[in-house]
Residue, then its C-alpha position, 0 to 999 in steps of 0.5 A: x189761612x187756618x181752617x176757621x177763616x178758610x171755612x168761614x169764607x166758604x160758607x159765606x161764598x157757598x151758603x148765599x146760593x142754597x139759602x136764595x134758592x130756599x127763599x125762591x122756592x118758598x116765594x114760588x110755593x107761596x105764590x102758587x098757593x095765592x093764585x091756585x086759591x084765586x083761580x078756586x075762588x073765581x071759579x066757584x063763583x063762576x059755578x055759582x053765577x056770581x057775577x058781581x064776584x066774578x067781575x071783581x077778578x078783572x081788571x078795567x082793561x081786560x083783554x081776553x083772547x080766544x083761538x076760535x073767537x079772537x079778541x072778545x068783547x070789552x070787559x063791560x060786554x063780557x060781564x053782561x054776557x055773563x049775566x044774560x047767561x046766568x038769568x037764562x040758566x045757561x052758563x055751564x060749570x068749569x072744572x081745573x083739569x090737572x095742576x096749575x103752573x104759576x110763574x112770578x111775573x117780576x114788577x106785575x104779578x104772575x102767569x097762571x098756565x093750565x088746562x080746564x074743561x067745561x059743562x054745558x047745562x041742559x034741561x036734563x043736567x050738563x053735558x060735557x062741553x070743551x076742554x081748553x088750555x088757558x093762561x092768565x096774566x095776574x096783576x098785583x096792585x098793592x095786594x089786590x090780585x086781578x086777572x089783566x090778560x086771558x089767553x084761551x086756546x086749543x079747545x077740543x069738544 
């Protein structure tokens, strides 16, 4: 076998691996950018007490698990609580701590993992609240990304 044939065969055998890895890395980077942007927009709405916008970020069958509270109320009750907290000017502010991890969830969407810190509103401004780890399971429904599951845990005051 001459070099042209052997080299061509070698390229066919070796090249798909790096090309696939490059495509996967690019897809992962795009997914991470997408979820990071969604997280930022969701919590910009949270910090602004824009409950109508917040509501659109969650699926109808949302499940929210909290290490202290357990399985949270149904979605509608959680949204109503947010409205009440905002109306009473009690809802605090959230900020991300560090970077997010984003992992694809084949055929469904993505998993987002991070740490965030909340601040509590007071008559004199705000004070630090809890810091917690979180996992969001994002569902991609035809390009409409919404959170279907939330795990909030390891709260530290």
